[in-house]
Biopython code that builds the backbone (N, CA, C, O; Angstrom):
import numpy as np
from Bio.PDB.StructureBuilder import StructureBuilder

atoms = [
    (1, "UNK", "N", (-25.854, 55.476, 215.593)),
    (1, "UNK", "CA", (-27.086, 56.084, 216.517)),
    (1, "UNK", "C", (-26.812, 57.536, 216.524)),
    (1, "UNK", "O", (-25.694, 58.040, 216.635)),
    (2, "UNK", "N", (-28.139, 58.277, 216.371)),
    (2, "UNK", "CA", (-27.622, 59.502, 216.663)),
    (2, "UNK", "C", (-28.502, 60.203, 217.937)),
    (2, "UNK", "O", (-29.670, 59.956, 218.236)),
    (3, "UNK", "N", (-27.732, 60.991, 218.479)),
    (3, "UNK", "CA", (-28.201, 62.179, 219.696)),
    (3, "UNK", "C", (-28.387, 63.614, 219.416)),
    (3, "UNK", "O", (-27.588, 64.438, 219.860)),
    (4, "UNK", "N", (-29.164, 63.873, 218.869)),
    (4, "UNK", "CA", (-29.313, 65.545, 218.375)),
    (4, "UNK", "C", (-28.209, 65.715, 217.457)),
    (4, "UNK", "O", (-28.380, 65.264, 216.325)),
    (5, "UNK", "N", (-26.810, 66.433, 217.797)),
    (5, "UNK", "CA", (-25.988, 66.534, 216.516)),
    (5, "UNK", "C", (-25.073, 65.555, 216.711)),
    (5, "UNK", "O", (-24.145, 65.490, 215.904)),
    (6, "UNK", "N", (-25.118, 64.920, 217.439)),
    (6, "UNK", "CA", (-24.062, 63.712, 217.864)),
    (6, "UNK", "C", (-24.132, 62.564, 217.003)),
    (6, "UNK", "O", (-25.269, 62.283, 216.624)),
    (7, "UNK", "N", (-23.359, 61.960, 216.672)),
    (7, "UNK", "CA", (-23.770, 60.816, 215.717)),
    (7, "UNK", "C", (-22.370, 59.836, 216.280)),
    (7, "UNK", "O", (-21.192, 60.085, 216.024)),
    (8, "UNK", "N", (-22.924, 58.609, 217.157)),
    (8, "UNK", "CA", (-21.797, 57.807, 217.776)),
    (8, "UNK", "C", (-21.090, 57.177, 216.496)),
    (8, "UNK", "O", (-21.623, 56.931, 215.414)),
    (9, "UNK", "N", (-19.815, 56.982, 216.856)),
    (9, "UNK", "CA", (-18.441, 56.361, 216.083)),
    (9, "UNK", "C", (-18.459, 54.726, 216.475)),
    (9, "UNK", "O", (-18.877, 53.764, 215.830)),
    (10, "UNK", "N", (-17.912, 54.801, 217.629)),
    (10, "UNK", "CA", (-17.368, 53.849, 218.158)),
    (10, "UNK", "C", (-17.429, 53.790, 219.724)),
    (10, "UNK", "O", (-17.562, 54.791, 220.429)),
    (11, "UNK", "N", (-17.287, 52.182, 220.305)),
    (11, "UNK", "CA", (-16.952, 52.703, 221.900)),
    (11, "UNK", "C", (-15.557, 52.531, 222.219)),
    (11, "UNK", "O", (-14.718, 51.769, 221.739)),
    (12, "UNK", "N", (-15.517, 53.011, 222.724)),
    (12, "UNK", "CA", (-14.114, 53.037, 223.613)),
    (12, "UNK", "C", (-13.373, 51.550, 223.998)),
    (12, "UNK", "O", (-13.743, 50.600, 224.689)),
    (13, "UNK", "N", (-11.976, 51.861, 223.099)),
    (13, "UNK", "CA", (-11.091, 50.684, 223.264)),
    (13, "UNK", "C", (-10.436, 50.345, 224.856)),
    (13, "UNK", "O", (-10.222, 49.202, 225.261)),
    (14, "UNK", "N", (-10.176, 51.602, 225.644)),
    (14, "UNK", "CA", (-9.560, 51.423, 226.383)),
    (14, "UNK", "C", (-10.553, 50.442, 227.711)),
    (14, "UNK", "O", (-11.645, 50.869, 228.086)),
    (15, "UNK", "N", (-10.173, 49.622, 228.065)),
    (15, "UNK", "CA", (-10.799, 48.725, 229.527)),
    (15, "UNK", "C", (-11.516, 49.969, 230.542)),
    (15, "UNK", "O", (-12.691, 50.305, 230.689)),
    (16, "UNK", "N", (-10.423, 50.398, 231.066)),
    (16, "UNK", "CA", (-10.927, 51.564, 231.804)),
    (16, "UNK", "C", (-12.442, 52.201, 231.557)),
    (16, "UNK", "O", (-13.460, 52.202, 232.248)),
    (17, "UNK", "N", (-12.088, 52.788, 230.139)),
    (17, "UNK", "CA", (-13.316, 53.894, 229.748)),
    (17, "UNK", "C", (-14.380, 52.902, 228.671)),
    (17, "UNK", "O", (-14.790, 53.174, 227.542)),
    (18, "UNK", "N", (-14.576, 51.884, 229.379)),
    (18, "UNK", "CA", (-15.358, 51.019, 228.495)),
    (18, "UNK", "C", (-16.851, 51.395, 228.147)),
    (18, "UNK", "O", (-17.568, 50.775, 227.362)),
    (19, "UNK", "N", (-17.330, 52.965, 229.158)),
    (19, "UNK", "CA", (-18.751, 53.372, 228.859)),
    (19, "UNK", "C", (-18.639, 54.482, 228.481)),
    (19, "UNK", "O", (-19.492, 55.262, 228.904)),
    (20, "UNK", "N", (-17.730, 54.953, 227.684)),
    (20, "UNK", "CA", (-17.155, 56.137, 226.634)),
    (20, "UNK", "C", (-17.169, 55.840, 225.338)),
    (20, "UNK", "O", (-16.438, 54.974, 224.857)),
    (21, "UNK", "N", (-18.085, 56.603, 224.598)),
    (21, "UNK", "CA", (-18.111, 56.437, 223.018)),
    (21, "UNK", "C", (-17.840, 57.602, 222.406)),
    (21, "UNK", "O", (-18.202, 58.705, 222.815)),
    (22, "UNK", "N", (-17.043, 57.332, 221.176)),
    (22, "UNK", "CA", (-16.234, 58.502, 220.399)),
    (22, "UNK", "C", (-17.766, 58.788, 219.750)),
    (22, "UNK", "O", (-18.508, 57.840, 219.493)),
    (23, "UNK", "N", (-18.195, 60.278, 219.494)),
    (23, "UNK", "CA", (-19.190, 60.743, 218.932)),
    (23, "UNK", "C", (-18.715, 61.708, 218.025)),
    (23, "UNK", "O", (-18.053, 62.620, 218.520)),
    (24, "UNK", "N", (-18.897, 61.716, 216.841)),
    (24, "UNK", "CA", (-18.563, 62.757, 215.735)),
    (24, "UNK", "C", (-20.124, 63.979, 215.622)),
    (24, "UNK", "O", (-21.259, 63.712, 215.225)),
    (25, "UNK", "N", (-19.716, 64.944, 216.001)),
    (25, "UNK", "CA", (-20.599, 66.503, 215.950)),
    (25, "UNK", "C", (-20.967, 66.860, 214.614)),
    (25, "UNK", "O", (-20.048, 66.896, 213.795)),
    (26, "UNK", "N", (-22.069, 67.119, 214.248)),
    (26, "UNK", "CA", (-22.584, 67.694, 212.612)),
    (26, "UNK", "C", (-21.331, 68.845, 212.207)),
    (26, "UNK", "O", (-20.855, 68.940, 211.076)),
    (27, "UNK", "N", (-20.977, 69.569, 213.226)),
    (27, "UNK", "CA", (-19.855, 70.593, 212.992)),
    (27, "UNK", "C", (-18.298, 69.956, 212.684)),
    (27, "UNK", "O", (-17.286, 70.552, 212.316)),
    (28, "UNK", "N", (-18.470, 68.791, 212.925)),
    (28, "UNK", "CA", (-17.300, 68.017, 212.239)),
    (28, "UNK", "C", (-16.287, 67.681, 213.324)),
    (28, "UNK", "O", (-15.250, 67.090, 213.018)),
    (29, "UNK", "N", (-16.578, 68.076, 214.727)),
    (29, "UNK", "CA", (-15.641, 67.571, 215.744)),
    (29, "UNK", "C", (-15.980, 66.537, 216.451)),
    (29, "UNK", "O", (-17.137, 66.136, 216.575)),
    (30, "UNK", "N", (-14.909, 66.000, 217.000)),
    (30, "UNK", "CA", (-15.009, 64.500, 217.646)),
    (30, "UNK", "C", (-15.230, 64.768, 219.315)),
    (30, "UNK", "O", (-14.714, 65.811, 219.717)),
    (31, "UNK", "N", (-15.693, 64.229, 219.978)),
    (31, "UNK", "CA", (-15.755, 64.131, 221.336)),
    (31, "UNK", "C", (-16.228, 62.826, 221.752)),
    (31, "UNK", "O", (-16.953, 62.152, 221.021)),
    (32, "UNK", "N", (-15.648, 62.243, 223.499)),
    (32, "UNK", "CA", (-15.638, 61.259, 224.023)),
    (32, "UNK", "C", (-16.756, 61.351, 225.038)),
    (32, "UNK", "O", (-16.520, 62.093, 225.991)),
    (33, "UNK", "N", (-17.913, 60.748, 225.018)),
    (33, "UNK", "CA", (-19.146, 60.894, 225.816)),
    (33, "UNK", "C", (-19.534, 59.537, 226.856)),
    (33, "UNK", "O", (-19.754, 58.403, 226.431)),
    (34, "UNK", "N", (-19.553, 59.866, 228.023)),
    (34, "UNK", "CA", (-20.097, 58.348, 228.697)),
    (34, "UNK", "C", (-21.393, 58.150, 228.238)),
    (34, "UNK", "O", (-21.913, 59.044, 227.571)),
    (35, "UNK", "N", (-22.077, 57.001, 228.515)),
    (35, "UNK", "CA", (-23.298, 56.334, 228.052)),
    (35, "UNK", "C", (-24.104, 57.261, 228.817)),
    (35, "UNK", "O", (-24.877, 57.986, 228.190)),
    (36, "UNK", "N", (-24.041, 57.349, 230.080)),
    (36, "UNK", "CA", (-25.092, 58.646, 231.203)),
    (36, "UNK", "C", (-25.401, 59.866, 230.403)),
    (36, "UNK", "O", (-26.492, 60.428, 230.302)),
    (37, "UNK", "N", (-24.420, 60.141, 229.927)),
    (37, "UNK", "CA", (-24.597, 61.510, 229.290)),
    (37, "UNK", "C", (-25.378, 61.766, 227.877)),
    (37, "UNK", "O", (-26.044, 62.696, 227.422)),
    (38, "UNK", "N", (-24.966, 60.475, 227.406)),
    (38, "UNK", "CA", (-25.782, 60.248, 225.799)),
    (38, "UNK", "C", (-27.174, 60.300, 225.949)),
    (38, "UNK", "O", (-27.936, 61.057, 225.348)),
    (39, "UNK", "N", (-27.595, 59.065, 227.170)),
    (39, "UNK", "CA", (-28.862, 58.314, 226.613)),
    (39, "UNK", "C", (-29.713, 59.463, 228.030)),
    (39, "UNK", "O", (-30.933, 59.368, 228.165)),
    (40, "UNK", "N", (-28.960, 60.382, 228.886)),
    (40, "UNK", "CA", (-29.806, 61.341, 229.700)),
    (40, "UNK", "C", (-30.314, 62.394, 228.862)),
    (40, "UNK", "O", (-31.317, 63.031, 229.183)),
    (41, "UNK", "N", (-29.392, 62.701, 227.342)),
    (41, "UNK", "CA", (-29.374, 63.907, 226.711)),
    (41, "UNK", "C", (-28.793, 65.268, 227.863)),
    (41, "UNK", "O", (-29.400, 66.313, 228.100)),
    (42, "UNK", "N", (-27.286, 64.774, 228.501)),
    (42, "UNK", "CA", (-26.967, 65.898, 229.185)),
    (42, "UNK", "C", (-26.396, 66.813, 227.877)),
    (42, "UNK", "O", (-26.813, 67.964, 227.748)),
    (43, "UNK", "N", (-25.488, 66.285, 226.979)),
    (43, "UNK", "CA", (-24.991, 67.045, 226.466)),
    (43, "UNK", "C", (-25.469, 66.366, 224.793)),
    (43, "UNK", "O", (-25.483, 65.160, 224.547)),
    (44, "UNK", "N", (-25.734, 67.166, 224.063)),
    (44, "UNK", "CA", (-26.016, 67.040, 222.702)),
    (44, "UNK", "C", (-25.481, 67.757, 221.840)),
    (44, "UNK", "O", (-26.330, 68.360, 221.184)),
    (45, "UNK", "N", (-24.474, 67.960, 221.549)),
    (45, "UNK", "CA", (-23.157, 68.706, 220.911)),
    (45, "UNK", "C", (-21.674, 68.775, 221.493)),
    (45, "UNK", "O", (-21.538, 68.937, 222.705)),
    (46, "UNK", "N", (-20.709, 68.674, 220.777)),
    (46, "UNK", "CA", (-19.515, 68.603, 221.129)),
    (46, "UNK", "C", (-18.761, 69.474, 222.180)),
    (46, "UNK", "O", (-18.016, 68.911, 222.983)),
    (47, "UNK", "N", (-18.899, 70.594, 222.199)),
    (47, "UNK", "CA", (-18.173, 71.694, 223.072)),
    (47, "UNK", "C", (-19.052, 72.806, 223.139)),
    (47, "UNK", "O", (-20.203, 72.820, 222.702)),
    (48, "UNK", "N", (-18.514, 73.653, 223.654)),
    (48, "UNK", "CA", (-18.986, 74.977, 224.497)),
    (48, "UNK", "C", (-18.642, 75.866, 223.012)),
    (48, "UNK", "O", (-19.005, 77.032, 223.164)),
    (49, "UNK", "N", (-18.148, 75.664, 221.876)),
    (49, "UNK", "CA", (-17.879, 76.108, 220.635)),
    (49, "UNK", "C", (-18.690, 75.812, 219.530)),
    (49, "UNK", "O", (-18.722, 76.439, 218.471)),
    (50, "UNK", "N", (-19.413, 74.715, 219.870)),
    (50, "UNK", "CA", (-19.960, 74.276, 219.040)),
    (50, "UNK", "C", (-21.147, 75.342, 218.005)),
    (50, "UNK", "O", (-21.908, 75.983, 218.730)),
    (51, "UNK", "N", (-21.313, 75.521, 216.829)),
    (51, "UNK", "CA", (-22.060, 76.109, 216.332)),
    (51, "UNK", "C", (-23.713, 75.773, 216.629)),
    (51, "UNK", "O", (-24.625, 76.598, 216.567)),
    (52, "UNK", "N", (-23.807, 74.638, 216.894)),
    (52, "UNK", "CA", (-25.264, 73.989, 217.187)),
    (52, "UNK", "C", (-25.634, 74.300, 218.781)),
    (52, "UNK", "O", (-26.721, 74.106, 219.326)),
    (53, "UNK", "N", (-24.815, 74.664, 219.179)),
    (53, "UNK", "CA", (-25.075, 75.338, 220.867)),
    (53, "UNK", "C", (-26.165, 76.457, 220.968)),
    (53, "UNK", "O", (-27.024, 76.656, 221.828)),
    (54, "UNK", "N", (-25.872, 77.085, 219.879)),
    (54, "UNK", "CA", (-26.455, 78.454, 219.920)),
    (54, "UNK", "C", (-28.128, 78.534, 219.252)),
    (54, "UNK", "O", (-29.006, 79.395, 219.285)),
    (55, "UNK", "N", (-28.022, 77.184, 218.667)),
    (55, "UNK", "CA", (-29.568, 76.782, 218.030)),
    (55, "UNK", "C", (-30.526, 75.939, 219.244)),
    (55, "UNK", "O", (-31.712, 75.697, 219.018)),
    (56, "UNK", "N", (-29.911, 75.564, 220.438)),
    (56, "UNK", "CA", (-31.022, 74.868, 221.489)),
    (56, "UNK", "C", (-31.785, 75.863, 221.900)),
    (56, "UNK", "O", (-32.978, 75.647, 221.685)),
    (57, "UNK", "N", (-31.534, 76.940, 222.444)),
    (57, "UNK", "CA", (-32.706, 77.940, 222.830)),
    (57, "UNK", "C", (-33.621, 78.393, 221.687)),
    (57, "UNK", "O", (-34.744, 78.733, 222.059)),
    (58, "UNK", "N", (-33.419, 78.454, 220.613)),
    (58, "UNK", "CA", (-33.929, 78.656, 219.639)),
    (58, "UNK", "C", (-35.062, 77.534, 218.751)),
    (58, "UNK", "O", (-36.142, 77.810, 218.227)),
    (59, "UNK", "N", (-34.450, 76.412, 218.817)),
    (59, "UNK", "CA", (-35.391, 75.037, 218.830)),
    (59, "UNK", "C", (-36.472, 75.312, 219.628)),
    (59, "UNK", "O", (-37.637, 75.342, 219.231)),
    (60, "UNK", "N", (-36.165, 75.478, 220.556)),
    (60, "UNK", "CA", (-37.366, 75.138, 221.821)),
    (60, "UNK", "C", (-38.707, 76.165, 221.583)),
    (60, "UNK", "O", (-39.854, 76.021, 222.006)),
    (61, "UNK", "N", (-38.075, 77.363, 220.665)),
    (61, "UNK", "CA", (-39.014, 78.334, 220.709)),
    (61, "UNK", "C", (-39.925, 78.325, 219.571)),
    (61, "UNK", "O", (-40.786, 79.203, 219.508)),
    (62, "UNK", "N", (-39.834, 77.446, 218.678)),
    (62, "UNK", "CA", (-40.176, 76.880, 217.281)),
    (62, "UNK", "C", (-41.643, 76.694, 217.655)),
    (62, "UNK", "O", (-41.902, 76.055, 218.674)),
    (63, "UNK", "N", (-42.712, 77.251, 216.837)),
    (63, "UNK", "CA", (-43.921, 77.098, 216.826)),
    (63, "UNK", "C", (-44.587, 77.792, 218.305)),
    (63, "UNK", "O", (-45.753, 77.489, 218.557)),
    (64, "UNK", "N", (-44.074, 78.433, 218.976)),
    (64, "UNK", "CA", (-44.712, 79.145, 219.945)),
    (64, "UNK", "C", (-45.121, 80.605, 219.549)),
    (64, "UNK", "O", (-44.781, 81.174, 218.511)),
    (65, "UNK", "N", (-45.851, 81.080, 220.475)),
    (65, "UNK", "CA", (-46.434, 82.307, 220.011)),
    (65, "UNK", "C", (-46.022, 83.647, 221.125)),
    (65, "UNK", "O", (-46.344, 83.650, 222.313)),
    (66, "UNK", "N", (-45.296, 84.678, 220.478)),
    (66, "UNK", "CA", (-45.045, 85.580, 221.559)),
    (66, "UNK", "C", (-46.121, 87.070, 220.939)),
    (66, "UNK", "O", (-46.260, 87.403, 219.762)),
    (67, "UNK", "N", (-46.613, 87.592, 221.903)),
    (67, "UNK", "CA", (-47.536, 88.364, 221.526)),
    (67, "UNK", "C", (-48.508, 87.960, 220.192)),
    (67, "UNK", "O", (-49.436, 87.168, 220.032)),
    (68, "UNK", "N", (-47.846, 88.860, 219.385)),
    (68, "UNK", "CA", (-48.865, 88.778, 217.659)),
    (68, "UNK", "C", (-47.771, 87.951, 217.088)),
    (68, "UNK", "O", (-47.870, 88.111, 215.871)),
    (69, "UNK", "N", (-46.928, 87.271, 217.296)),
    (69, "UNK", "CA", (-45.889, 86.823, 216.150)),
    (69, "UNK", "C", (-45.641, 85.137, 216.563)),
    (69, "UNK", "O", (-45.740, 84.787, 217.739)),
    (70, "UNK", "N", (-45.390, 84.384, 215.729)),
    (70, "UNK", "CA", (-45.702, 82.856, 215.929)),
    (70, "UNK", "C", (-44.476, 82.736, 214.965)),
    (70, "UNK", "O", (-44.379, 83.189, 213.825)),
    (71, "UNK", "N", (-43.151, 81.698, 216.013)),
    (71, "UNK", "CA", (-41.960, 81.498, 215.483)),
    (71, "UNK", "C", (-42.533, 80.271, 214.369)),
    (71, "UNK", "O", (-43.558, 79.599, 214.479)),
    (72, "UNK", "N", (-41.551, 80.237, 213.326)),
    (72, "UNK", "CA", (-41.932, 79.791, 212.034)),
    (72, "UNK", "C", (-40.741, 79.066, 211.935)),
    (72, "UNK", "O", (-40.922, 77.855, 212.060)),
    (73, "UNK", "N", (-39.554, 79.415, 211.746)),
    (73, "UNK", "CA", (-38.171, 78.580, 211.360)),
    (73, "UNK", "C", (-37.102, 79.592, 212.092)),
    (73, "UNK", "O", (-37.275, 80.731, 212.526)),
    (74, "UNK", "N", (-35.830, 78.682, 212.069)),
    (74, "UNK", "CA", (-34.831, 79.672, 212.007)),
    (74, "UNK", "C", (-33.701, 79.788, 211.245)),
    (74, "UNK", "O", (-33.193, 78.803, 210.708)),
    (75, "UNK", "N", (-33.166, 81.116, 211.125)),
    (75, "UNK", "CA", (-32.549, 81.148, 209.814)),
    (75, "UNK", "C", (-31.094, 81.909, 210.221)),
    (75, "UNK", "O", (-31.011, 82.927, 210.907)),
    (76, "UNK", "N", (-30.118, 81.257, 209.704)),
    (76, "UNK", "CA", (-28.725, 81.465, 209.870)),
    (76, "UNK", "C", (-28.428, 82.984, 208.727)),
    (76, "UNK", "O", (-28.466, 83.043, 207.498)),
    (77, "UNK", "N", (-28.149, 84.033, 209.731)),
    (77, "UNK", "CA", (-28.061, 84.948, 209.078)),
    (77, "UNK", "C", (-26.738, 85.457, 208.455)),
    (77, "UNK", "O", (-26.578, 86.156, 207.455)),
    (78, "UNK", "N", (-25.709, 84.852, 209.425)),
    (78, "UNK", "CA", (-24.263, 85.091, 209.292)),
    (78, "UNK", "C", (-23.449, 83.809, 210.148)),
    (78, "UNK", "O", (-23.874, 83.557, 211.276)),
    (79, "UNK", "N", (-22.455, 83.123, 209.691)),
    (79, "UNK", "CA", (-22.003, 82.246, 210.621)),
    (79, "UNK", "C", (-22.073, 82.533, 211.779)),
    (79, "UNK", "O", (-21.588, 83.539, 212.297)),
    (80, "UNK", "N", (-22.964, 81.292, 212.549)),
    (80, "UNK", "CA", (-22.711, 81.389, 214.015)),
    (80, "UNK", "C", (-24.136, 82.306, 214.740)),
    (80, "UNK", "O", (-24.442, 82.131, 215.920)),
    (81, "UNK", "N", (-24.788, 83.125, 213.967)),
    (81, "UNK", "CA", (-25.663, 83.890, 213.990)),
    (81, "UNK", "C", (-27.187, 83.777, 213.207)),
    (81, "UNK", "O", (-27.527, 83.787, 212.024)),
    (82, "UNK", "N", (-27.906, 83.668, 214.488)),
    (82, "UNK", "CA", (-29.203, 83.129, 214.043)),
    (82, "UNK", "C", (-30.187, 83.977, 214.319)),
    (82, "UNK", "O", (-30.100, 84.579, 215.389)),
    (83, "UNK", "N", (-31.413, 84.251, 213.399)),
    (83, "UNK", "CA", (-32.567, 84.851, 213.721)),
    (83, "UNK", "C", (-33.809, 84.042, 213.633)),
    (83, "UNK", "O", (-33.891, 83.065, 212.889)),
    (84, "UNK", "N", (-34.741, 84.437, 214.367)),
    (84, "UNK", "CA", (-36.272, 83.868, 214.007)),
    (84, "UNK", "C", (-36.964, 84.351, 213.011)),
    (84, "UNK", "O", (-37.204, 85.556, 212.939)),
    (85, "UNK", "N", (-37.405, 83.421, 212.052)),
    (85, "UNK", "CA", (-38.195, 83.975, 211.686)),
    (85, "UNK", "C", (-39.568, 83.841, 212.042)),
    (85, "UNK", "O", (-39.836, 82.695, 212.402)),
    (86, "UNK", "N", (-40.860, 84.915, 212.068)),
    (86, "UNK", "CA", (-41.778, 85.078, 212.384)),
    (86, "UNK", "C", (-43.043, 85.378, 211.587)),
    (86, "UNK", "O", (-43.022, 86.090, 210.583)),
    (87, "UNK", "N", (-44.522, 84.614, 212.239)),
    (87, "UNK", "CA", (-45.540, 85.237, 211.114)),
    (87, "UNK", "C", (-46.404, 85.988, 212.003)),
    (87, "UNK", "O", (-46.755, 85.365, 213.005)),
    (88, "UNK", "N", (-46.845, 87.207, 211.880)),
    (88, "UNK", "CA", (-47.358, 88.142, 212.288)),
    (88, "UNK", "C", (-48.666, 87.704, 212.239)),
    (88, "UNK", "O", (-48.989, 86.798, 211.471)),
    (89, "UNK", "N", (-49.707, 88.421, 213.211)),
    (89, "UNK", "CA", (-50.899, 87.995, 212.899)),
    (89, "UNK", "C", (-51.923, 88.917, 211.829)),
    (89, "UNK", "O", (-53.145, 88.931, 211.684)),
    (90, "UNK", "N", (-50.973, 89.556, 211.265)),
    (90, "UNK", "CA", (-51.182, 90.399, 210.393)),
    (90, "UNK", "C", (-50.998, 89.713, 208.501)),
    (90, "UNK", "O", (-51.434, 90.138, 207.431)),
    (91, "UNK", "N", (-50.182, 88.560, 208.859)),
    (91, "UNK", "CA", (-49.878, 88.075, 207.847)),
    (91, "UNK", "C", (-48.169, 88.030, 207.056)),
    (91, "UNK", "O", (-47.537, 87.159, 206.459)),
    (92, "UNK", "N", (-47.958, 89.158, 207.362)),
    (92, "UNK", "CA", (-46.438, 89.550, 207.278)),
    (92, "UNK", "C", (-45.487, 88.913, 208.259)),
    (92, "UNK", "O", (-45.559, 88.790, 209.481)),
    (93, "UNK", "N", (-44.192, 88.386, 207.011)),
    (93, "UNK", "CA", (-43.234, 87.497, 208.145)),
    (93, "UNK", "C", (-42.095, 88.828, 208.352)),
    (93, "UNK", "O", (-41.816, 89.788, 207.634)),
    (94, "UNK", "N", (-41.560, 88.325, 209.815)),
    (94, "UNK", "CA", (-40.290, 89.239, 209.914)),
    (94, "UNK", "C", (-39.374, 88.686, 210.904)),
    (94, "UNK", "O", (-39.712, 87.704, 211.564)),
    (95, "UNK", "N", (-38.237, 89.247, 211.055)),
    (95, "UNK", "CA", (-37.304, 88.865, 211.820)),
    (95, "UNK", "C", (-36.979, 89.071, 213.138)),
    (95, "UNK", "O", (-36.988, 90.255, 213.472)),
    (96, "UNK", "N", (-36.644, 88.129, 214.138)),
    (96, "UNK", "CA", (-36.375, 88.684, 215.445)),
    (96, "UNK", "C", (-35.341, 87.849, 216.194)),
    (96, "UNK", "O", (-34.819, 86.832, 215.735)),
    (97, "UNK", "N", (-35.127, 88.318, 217.254)),
    (97, "UNK", "CA", (-33.865, 87.440, 218.076)),
    (97, "UNK", "C", (-35.112, 87.070, 219.279)),
    (97, "UNK", "O", (-36.242, 87.474, 219.552)),
    (98, "UNK", "N", (-33.969, 85.870, 219.878)),
    (98, "UNK", "CA", (-35.213, 85.362, 220.657)),
    (98, "UNK", "C", (-35.432, 86.322, 222.080)),
    (98, "UNK", "O", (-36.526, 86.319, 222.644)),
    (99, "UNK", "N", (-34.305, 87.120, 222.585)),
    (99, "UNK", "CA", (-34.275, 88.392, 223.424)),
    (99, "UNK", "C", (-35.643, 89.256, 222.679)),
    (99, "UNK", "O", (-36.597, 89.503, 223.417)),
    (100, "UNK", "N", (-35.681, 89.530, 221.776)),
    (100, "UNK", "CA", (-36.952, 90.545, 221.450)),
    (100, "UNK", "C", (-38.361, 89.836, 221.485)),
    (100, "UNK", "O", (-39.400, 90.457, 221.710)),
    (101, "UNK", "N", (-38.309, 88.641, 221.270)),
    (101, "UNK", "CA", (-39.715, 87.983, 221.599)),
    (101, "UNK", "C", (-40.089, 87.967, 222.979)),
    (101, "UNK", "O", (-41.195, 88.338, 223.374)),
    (102, "UNK", "N", (-39.032, 87.473, 223.828)),
    (102, "UNK", "CA", (-39.361, 87.071, 225.162)),
    (102, "UNK", "C", (-39.251, 88.247, 225.937)),
    (102, "UNK", "O", (-39.923, 88.185, 226.967)),
    (103, "UNK", "N", (-38.570, 89.386, 225.766)),
    (103, "UNK", "CA", (-38.625, 90.464, 226.401)),
    (103, "UNK", "C", (-40.043, 91.631, 225.983)),
    (103, "UNK", "O", (-40.255, 92.731, 226.495)),
    (104, "UNK", "N", (-40.590, 91.154, 225.247)),
    (104, "UNK", "CA", (-41.605, 92.056, 224.597)),
    (104, "UNK", "C", (-41.174, 92.676, 223.737)),
    (104, "UNK", "O", (-42.025, 93.007, 222.912)),
    (105, "UNK", "N", (-39.866, 93.109, 223.480)),
    (105, "UNK", "CA", (-39.555, 94.316, 222.613)),
    (105, "UNK", "C", (-39.905, 94.265, 221.207)),
    (105, "UNK", "O", (-39.737, 95.229, 220.461)),
    (106, "UNK", "N", (-40.387, 93.158, 220.835)),
    (106, "UNK", "CA", (-40.820, 93.037, 219.344)),
    (106, "UNK", "C", (-42.241, 92.221, 219.549)),
    (106, "UNK", "O", (-42.331, 91.031, 219.851)),
    (107, "UNK", "N", (-43.138, 92.974, 219.356)),
    (107, "UNK", "CA", (-44.571, 92.475, 219.158)),
    (107, "UNK", "C", (-45.525, 92.125, 217.935)),
    (107, "UNK", "O", (-46.556, 91.457, 218.012)),
    (108, "UNK", "N", (-44.991, 92.699, 216.802)),
    (108, "UNK", "CA", (-45.402, 92.396, 215.525)),
    (108, "UNK", "C", (-44.324, 92.626, 214.669)),
    (108, "UNK", "O", (-43.135, 92.882, 214.855)),
    (109, "UNK", "N", (-45.219, 92.431, 213.420)),
    (109, "UNK", "CA", (-43.797, 92.617, 212.581)),
    (109, "UNK", "C", (-43.753, 94.440, 211.894)),
    (109, "UNK", "O", (-43.287, 94.792, 210.810)),
    (110, "UNK", "N", (-44.383, 95.284, 212.925)),
    (110, "UNK", "CA", (-44.037, 96.728, 212.374)),
    (110, "UNK", "C", (-45.583, 97.342, 212.135)),
    (110, "UNK", "O", (-45.812, 98.546, 212.019)),
    (111, "UNK", "N", (-46.531, 96.355, 212.087)),
    (111, "UNK", "CA", (-48.149, 97.133, 211.539)),
    (111, "UNK", "C", (-48.426, 97.767, 212.603)),
    (111, "UNK", "O", (-47.690, 98.036, 213.552)),
    (112, "UNK", "N", (-49.741, 98.057, 212.395)),
    (112, "UNK", "CA", (-50.725, 98.466, 213.085)),
    (112, "UNK", "C", (-51.197, 97.537, 214.738)),
    (112, "UNK", "O", (-51.903, 98.016, 215.626)),
    (113, "UNK", "N", (-50.630, 96.309, 214.740)),
    (113, "UNK", "CA", (-51.246, 95.706, 215.574)),
    (113, "UNK", "C", (-50.839, 95.607, 216.764)),
    (113, "UNK", "O", (-51.530, 95.191, 217.693)),
    (114, "UNK", "N", (-49.604, 96.005, 216.850)),
    (114, "UNK", "CA", (-48.865, 96.081, 217.794)),
    (114, "UNK", "C", (-49.091, 97.907, 219.057)),
    (114, "UNK", "O", (-48.549, 98.318, 220.084)),
    (115, "UNK", "N", (-50.230, 98.435, 218.074)),
    (115, "UNK", "CA", (-50.628, 99.735, 218.931)),
    (115, "UNK", "C", (-52.311, 99.579, 219.591)),
    (115, "UNK", "O", (-52.859, 100.519, 220.167)),
    (116, "UNK", "N", (-53.094, 97.974, 219.338)),
    (116, "UNK", "CA", (-54.149, 97.902, 219.647)),
    (116, "UNK", "C", (-53.954, 96.294, 220.384)),
    (116, "UNK", "O", (-53.261, 95.377, 219.945)),
    (117, "UNK", "N", (-54.709, 96.299, 221.495)),
    (117, "UNK", "CA", (-54.419, 95.114, 222.211)),
    (117, "UNK", "C", (-55.491, 94.354, 221.723)),
    (117, "UNK", "O", (-56.644, 94.781, 221.763)),
    (118, "UNK", "N", (-55.223, 93.367, 221.309)),
    (118, "UNK", "CA", (-56.682, 92.474, 220.611)),
    (118, "UNK", "C", (-56.596, 91.188, 221.258)),
    (118, "UNK", "O", (-55.572, 90.506, 221.311)),
    (119, "UNK", "N", (-57.898, 90.842, 221.824)),
    (119, "UNK", "CA", (-58.034, 89.738, 222.896)),
    (119, "UNK", "C", (-58.141, 88.424, 221.532)),
    (119, "UNK", "O", (-58.582, 88.329, 220.387)),
    (120, "UNK", "N", (-57.494, 87.661, 222.453)),
    (120, "UNK", "CA", (-57.160, 86.328, 221.805)),
    (120, "UNK", "C", (-58.157, 85.291, 221.358)),
    (120, "UNK", "O", (-57.768, 84.243, 220.843)),
]
sb = StructureBuilder()
sb.init_structure("model")
sb.init_model(0)
sb.init_chain("A")
sb.init_seg("    ")
for serial, (resi, resn, name, xyz) in enumerate(atoms, 1):
    if name == "N":
        sb.init_residue(resn, " ", resi, " ")
    sb.init_atom(name, np.array(xyz, "f"), 0.0, 1.0, " ", f" {name:<3s}", serial, name[0])
structure = sb.get_structure()
């Protein structure tokens, strides 16, 4: 059974912790989680150092539009460093960080669209 980046390996053999499950994260780490945490999706990765934790905010941005940019993909630029590949209204692609899009500091690919306010 899978929960986002976690795969359930086995149930705890300890009678005191029979509601705990051994899960393996896609990054390779193992973690014990309760049934409640798995089913309610409180935790979808192994730990605070998991490389997939950094992807969660970016995944929620996929397909959304920010000014003249639409988020199309997540690209890993360096280990644990991701940027969003965005399609501009002019048809060109550009890379941006979530902060650049949400703060409005990056409104287009750099084309002349950012100079003019276009109606939707």
